N, C-alpha and C positions, 0 to 999 in steps of 0.2 A: 598421420592419424590412423594408420592401419591398426595399431593396438587398440585404440579407442573403439573403432568400428567392430572389431572382433568381439570385444566385451559387450557392446550394445546388442549385437546379434544374438549372443548367448542369452542376454536378459530377455529379449523378445521371445526366444524359444521357451525360456523358463515360465513365461507368462501363460503359455499354452494358447495364445491367440495372436493374430496379426493385427496390424494397424487397421486393416479393413474389416475387422470384426464388427458385426452389427450390434454387439452389446454396447449399451451406453456406459460411459465412464463413471457416472454417478448413478449407481444401480439400486441404492437403498430406497424402499418405498417412502414416499413423503406426501404430505397434504398441506395445502396452503388455504387458510381461511382468512377472510377479511371481515372485520366486525363493523357495525354501523358507524362507529366513531373514527374509522379509517385505520385502526390498528390491524396489523397483519400478524397472524400466527402461522409458523412453519413447524410442523412436527415430522420427525424422521425416526422411524423404528429401525434400529441398527442390528439387532440380534445379539449385541453384547449385554450380558446379564447384569442386573442390579444397579447399574450406574446411569445417571442422567446428567447431561450437560445442558445448562441454560445459558444461552447467549442472547443478550438484548442489544440489537443493532439500532442505533440512532443515526439516521442518514444526514448527519450534520458534522462537518469538519471545518478545517480552516478555509475551505472553498466557500463556505457560507459567510465568512467575515468580510462583508462588502463595504462596511463603513470605515472611512479613513480614521486612523488613530485607534482602532479597536480590534486589532488582530490578537490572536492568542486565546480568545474566550472559549472556543470549543475545547481546547486542551485544559484550560482552567477548570471547566465544569466536570471534566473527568475527575479532578481532585475534589471539587465541591460536593459531588454526589455521594461521597463517603462521610459527609458531615451529619447525616441523620435527619430524623423528623421528630415531631412531638410524640408520636406513638412509639417510634423505635429510634431513640437517640443513638448516636454512633456506637456507644459502649454496648447497648442492647443488641444492635445489629451485629456487632462482632461476636457477642456471646452466643447468639442463635446460630450464626454461621459456624463457629467453632464447635458447638455442640453437635452440629450435623456433620462435622468433619469435612466441610466444604472447602475446596480450593477456589479462591476468588481473586479477581484482578480486573483491570480495564486498560484500554489503550485508545489513542486518538490518531487518526490519519488525516490526510487532506480532505477526504470525502466522508468519513464516518467516525463515530465514537462507539465503542463496543464494551459492554460490561458482561462479565462471564463468571459462572460458578459451576463446579462439578461436584456432585454429591450422590448419596444413596437415594434410590428411587422412593423410599418411604418418606423422604423429607420434601418431596416435590411441592405439596400444597403450602407448607409453611414458608418455603423459600419464594414461591410465586407471590404469596401475600406480602412478604418482606420487600421484595423488589418492586412490586406494584406501588407500595406505599411511598418509597423514596422517589419514584418517578413522578408521582402525583403531588407529593406533599413535602418536598425538600424544604428544610428550615435551617437558617443559620443567622447569626448576628453579624453586624458590620465588623466587629472585632475579629470574628472568625474568618470573615471574607478577607480582611487585610492580612491576617496571618497566612492564609493559603496563597495569596498573591505573592507574598515574600518567598514562600517555598517554591513557587513556580520560577521566580527570578533566580533562585539558587540552582534550580534544575537547569535553567538556560545556561548559566555560567559554567556549570559542570559539563553539560553536553557540548558546548562550543569551545571547550578546551580540547576537543577532538578536531584535528585539522580537516578530516574528511567532512564533518558536519559544517565546518566553517566554509570550506570550498563550495559545497552544495548550496548553502545559503546564498553565497555571493553569485553563483551561476543563475539561480532562480531569480534573484533580484535584477540581474542584468538581462536575462533572456525574456522575461515577461515585463510588459509595460502597463497592462491593463487588468488582466485576469488576476483573481485572488491567489492563484498558484505562485504569484510573485513572492509571497511570504511562506515560510515553512509552517509546520503545524505548531511550533512553539510561538510563532508570531515575531514581529519586529521588536528588537530590544527596547527601543524608545516607547513602544506601546506597553510592554510588560512593566517597565518602570513606572508608568502612570496608573497601572491597575489598582493599587491600593485606594485610590480616590474615586473609583468607578463602581461603588457598591450599587447604586441605583440602576446603572446600565446592566450590571450582572443580573439583577432581578428581571430586567426586561429580556435579556438574552435567554434565560431559562424559560420565561413565559412564552417566548416566541417558538422555541425549537423543541423543548421537551413536551411534545404533544403526540397524540396517538398516530396522527397521519405521517409523522416522521419516523415512526418506531416499528420495528419488526421483532417479535418475540420468537426465538427459535428454541424448541425443546427437542433434544436429540438423545436417543438411548433406549433404555428398557421402559417403554411407555405405552399407554393406550391412547389413541388419538381422541376418542370420544370423551374420555375422562379428562384428558389434558385440556381440551377445548372448553369443557364446562368450568374447569378451575380458572382458566385465563379469563373467561367471560365474567366469572364471579368477582375477581379481584381487579381486572383491568377494564371491564366493559363499560363502567360509568365514567371513565376518564374523558374529559371534555376535549373535543376537537378544537384546534386553533384556527387562525385565519391568515397568519403571516407567511409570505413567500418572498424569499430574497431574489433579487434580480442579479444573477451572476453575470458580470461583464464578459463580453466576448473579446478574446485576444485578437488584435488585428495581425495580418500577416507581417512577418519580419521582412525587411527589404534589403538588408545588407549584413555581412558578417560582423560579428562582435568579438572583441578580445579584451581580456582584463587579467591583471595579476593581483593576487591576494597576498598580503603580507601577514604572516603568522607571528604571534607574540613570543613563541618559544622555539628553540632548535627543533627541527623536524626534517625528514626527508622531503624533497620537493614532490608536488603532486600535479597531475595534469587531468583536466576534464574536457573532453570534446563532446559537445552537446548539440542536438538538432531538434527543432520542434517536430513533434510526431503525433500520430493518430491517437485518439482516445480509445479506451476499451470499447469493444463492440462484439456482439455475438451474431451479427448478420453480415456486416461489411468485413472483408478479409484482411485489411491492411494491418491492424494491430496484431492479429495472429501471425502474420508474416514476420513482423518485427520481433515477436517472441522467438521465432525459429532462427532469425538472423542473430539475435542476441546469443543464443547457445552455439550455433554453428561457427560464428566468426570470432567470438570474444570470450568463450568459456575456457576453462583450464585444458580442454581437449582441442582447442583451436590451433591452427598453424601459427597465428600471431602470438599467442601465449607461449607456445613452445619455443618460438624464436627469441622473444624479448625477455622472458623470465627464465627459461631453462637453459637455452643454448648461449645467448649473449650475456645474460645476467645483468642487463641494464635496468631492469624493472623487477621489483619484488612482489607487486600485486597488479593485477589487470582484470577488469571485469566490465560487463555492460550493466547499466542500470536503466531498465525500462519497466516501470511499475504501472499496473492497471490504474487508470484514472477515469472519472466520469467525463471529463473534458480533455481536449488535446493537451498533452504534457510534453516531456522531453525524453528523447533516447540519448543516453550518455554512455561514453566509454571513459572509464576512470582508471588511472594508473598511478602508482607511487614509484618514483624514479630514484635510483641510487645516487645520482649526481645531477645537479642542475645543468651541467654541460650536455646531458643526454636528452633534455626536454625537446629540442627541435627535431632530433632524430625520431624519438618516440611518437611525436605528433605526426610526422610524415608517414610513419609506418601505419598508424591508425587510419589516416586519411587514405593511404594506398589500399588498405584492406576494404574500406568503403568503396573505393573506385573499382576494385576488382569485382565486387558484387554487382556493380553497375555494368561492367563490361563483359563479364564471363558468366555463363550459366553454372549454377551449382550442380554438381553431378546428382542425378536422380536417386541413385542408391544411397548416397551419403545423406541426402535430405530425408529419405524415408527412415533412415536409422535415427536421425535426430527426432523425428516425429514419434517414433516408438519409444525413445528415451523419455520424452515428456509424458507420454501416456503411462509408462511404467513408473516413473517418479511419482506421478499423482496417485496411482493405485497403491503404491507402497506406503504412502503417507496416511491412507485411510484405515488405520489399524486400531482405532479405539473410538468410542463415542465422542470423547473430548476432541480428538484430532479431526473427526468428521465435522463436528460443530464449528471448530475453529476455521476450517477451510470454507465451510458453508457461509459463515459470517462475512468473509471477504466478498463473496459473490452476491450475497444479499445486499450488501452496501452499494454494489454497483447496479444491480438490476431488480432486486427485491424478490427473486424467485430462484429456486434451485435449478430450474430448467435451463438457465443461462450456462450452467457448467457443461451440459451435454451439447448445447448448441455451439459453445466455444470450441470444444474439442473436436466436434465435427468439422469446424472451419479448418483446423490444422490439417485434417485429412485432405482437404481440397487444395492446399497450397502446392504450387508447381514451381519448378526452377524459373519459369517466365514470370510468375508473380513475385518471386524473390527479387529478380532483376528490376521489375517495374517499380516496386516499392522502394528499393534502394535508390533508384534514379530520382524518384519524387521526393524522398526524405533527405538524402545526404547531399544537400546543396548549400552553397555559400550563403544564400539568402536566409536559410533556416539555422545557420550555424552560430554557436557561441563557444569560444575556446578560452579556457581559464587555466592559469597556473597558480600554484600556491608555494611560496618559499618563505624562509625565515629572513632572508636578506631584505633590506629596505628597498633595494632596486636590483634589477636583473641585468646582466651583461652577457651578450653572446648566446642568449637563450630564446630570442624572439624569432620564430620561424617566419620567413618571408614568403612562404608558399601560400597562395590563395587557393581555396578549394576549386578544383577543375570542374568545369561544366561538361 
């Protein structure tokens, strides 16, 4: 890893500040306003001229789909929200956005749904009016609803023609027994197939969650806070607060290791996922920050494991950790694509051995500090436009509702020590938390099932 560390050291010097710099990582001035109806407005003045990025964060994702047989509706409404209102039908909405030269899109995750537009600052009022209208007055027929649900089914079939998505879906379904993270953002296939007949429930879902108390309007770029606040109050201030709160089920502790094989419908290289139940995103408790550092140190392209399996031995062509910020405890996974199914037991043992090494040996302090610096530099490098700043901000607003969480989170990285790495590795990488899955084209596997139980 000598070459990697020399590069990272150079990057830190180029930044002109060390990890211990008192400067906050998110340094743009911002204001958070909460209106009487519960709506939050976050304004960020970036210094980039003429451009504004509007991100509307709805703190609703597949996590909120608590009713049996009704998964996938958060993602469905990402689609439905482009169907227009009586005042601004979809064609009129498109026309106004195109006339403004706005780049628009949306996405859904397990924890949030985000709608975004980037445009010239002189169009701020007209686009705030446009967006406020669809959030409060979305209108569609039952026929349109059915058409969109069929489009979602098509999207599911397309996405899950990807073996990685299929593997991840199976691991989540196996690892979780109770929490709604059991299903992906797309939802269970059986639920998606039933969606065309659930028009009335769709109306109920929108009425429950598309409410001001679930919504954060982030306006980022060449703006004035006072003017922006007045415009948001004008168009969004009369939106009525709702009363629905979903009771998100708590996942009980896993008590024994789990193992499964997923059969893929088409020829593909075999895949392996080693997953452990892990801590939720936090900006006060350190465990999830520690796992972020482990993810990069032990399983990135610069790690010893990657260099051995991918570069030197060439038994694997992809290897990475997947540990994504979530509001509730999620999974820390190590995923690899293996060149031959005969290598699956060996690759699994090497991944588990890497976890064991983190439990038994302290990470060198100098190497840990370089990884911290890399994460800080990587974040700062991405803050190069109002749109980029708004996109990053939306992620954290979906988790905590305030930009302050960014600085608190990065301060936690600074506090991580080799002892904390060891402690969290010992608590997280245990057989009781473990789910191991393989994906192959074969209907059955032979000589690929590792007999090694995870050591305590």
